[in-house]
C-alpha positions as CSV (number, residue, x, y, z in Angstrom):
1,L,176.1,54.3,75.9
2,I,175.4,57.6,78.0
3,Y,173.0,55.4,80.3
4,C,175.4,52.7,80.7
5,E,178.3,54.7,81.6
6,A,176.7,57.6,83.5
7,A,173.2,57.3,84.2
8,G,173.8,57.7,87.8
9,E,176.1,60.7,87.1
10,P,174.9,64.2,87.3
11,Y,173.6,65.8,84.0
12,E,177.0,67.5,83.7
13,G,178.8,64.0,83.7
14,Q,176.2,62.6,81.2
15,V,176.9,65.4,78.8
16,A,180.7,64.9,79.2
17,V,180.4,61.3,78.2
18,G,178.5,62.3,75.2
19,A,181.0,65.1,74.3
20,V,184.0,62.1,74.4
21,V,181.9,59.9,71.9
22,I,181.6,63.0,69.4
23,N,185.0,64.2,70.0
24,R,186.3,60.6,69.1
25,M,184.1,60.8,65.9
26,L,185.8,64.3,64.8
27,S,189.2,62.8,65.6
28,S,191.4,61.0,63.2
29,K,192.5,58.7,65.7
30,F,189.2,56.8,66.0
31,P,186.4,55.9,63.5
32,D,184.4,58.6,61.9
33,T,181.0,57.0,63.0
34,L,178.9,57.0,66.2
35,V,178.4,53.3,65.9
36,G,182.2,52.9,64.9
37,V,183.3,54.9,68.0
38,V,180.9,53.1,70.5
39,Y,181.6,49.8,69.3
40,Q,185.4,49.8,68.6
41,K,187.1,47.0,70.3
42,N,188.2,47.4,74.0
43,Q,187.1,51.0,74.2
44,F,183.6,51.1,75.9
45,A,183.0,48.3,78.4
46,P,179.4,48.3,78.0
47,A,179.4,47.8,74.4
48,G,181.9,44.8,74.5
49,S,180.1,43.2,77.4
50,G,176.6,43.2,75.7
51,R,175.2,45.6,78.6
52,L,174.6,48.5,75.9
53,E,172.7,45.9,73.8
54,L,170.6,44.9,76.9
55,A,170.0,48.4,78.0
56,L,168.9,49.4,74.1
57,A,166.7,46.3,74.1
58,R,164.8,47.3,77.5
59,N,164.9,51.1,76.5
60,L,166.5,51.8,79.6
61,A,167.9,55.2,79.0
62,N,166.1,58.0,80.8
63,E,165.2,61.5,79.5
64,S,168.3,63.0,81.1
65,C,170.6,60.8,78.8
66,Y,168.6,61.5,75.7
67,K,168.9,65.3,76.4
68,A,172.8,64.9,77.1
69,A,173.2,62.9,73.8
70,D,171.2,65.6,71.9
71,E,173.4,68.4,73.4
72,A,176.6,66.5,72.8
73,M,175.4,65.9,69.2
74,A,174.9,69.6,68.9
75,G,178.5,70.3,69.8
76,V,178.0,71.1,73.7
77,T,181.3,70.0,75.4
78,N,182.3,70.5,79.1
79,V,185.1,68.6,78.5
80,G,187.0,70.4,75.5
81,N,188.8,67.9,73.4
82,C,189.1,65.2,75.7
83,L,188.8,61.6,74.2
84,F,188.9,59.5,77.3
85,F,187.3,59.0,80.7
86,R,187.7,56.9,83.5
87,R,187.0,56.4,87.3
88,P,189.8,58.5,88.9
89,V,193.2,56.7,89.8
90,P,196.3,58.0,90.8
91,G,198.5,59.5,87.8
92,V,195.6,60.4,85.7
93,T,194.8,63.8,85.5
94,G,192.3,65.9,83.7
95,I,188.7,67.4,84.3
96,N,186.8,65.9,87.3
97,I,183.2,65.4,87.0
98,A,181.4,63.6,89.7
99,H,182.9,59.9,89.7
100,H,184.6,60.3,86.4
101,V,188.1,62.1,85.2
102,F,188.1,63.2,81.4
103,Y,191.3,63.5,79.9
C-alpha cells in the first residue's frame, strides 16, 4: 500500500502512510488487522481498484517502501494519531508532507 500511495513521495511521506495504517489498526473505528484496514471498503483507492494487487503480483515495492513499513510497524510515526490522508484541498488541514495532508 505504501508503494501505491507514496512511492513517489519522500521517505517521510512513506512512513506517514504506514503510520496511518497502523493508527487505524489501533483505533476502535477501524478493523484491528492490517488486511482488514488495507482492504476496508472505500478507504484506500489502490486496494479497491486492483492496483495494489497488481503491485504485489509484480513485486513493485522498493526498499524504501519496505523500510517505511518496518518503521511504521515498529511504532514510528511522524503524523501522531492521524487516521486519514489525501491530496491537499481547501478546508482540509493537518500535517503536510510533500503531496499529502495527514489528519
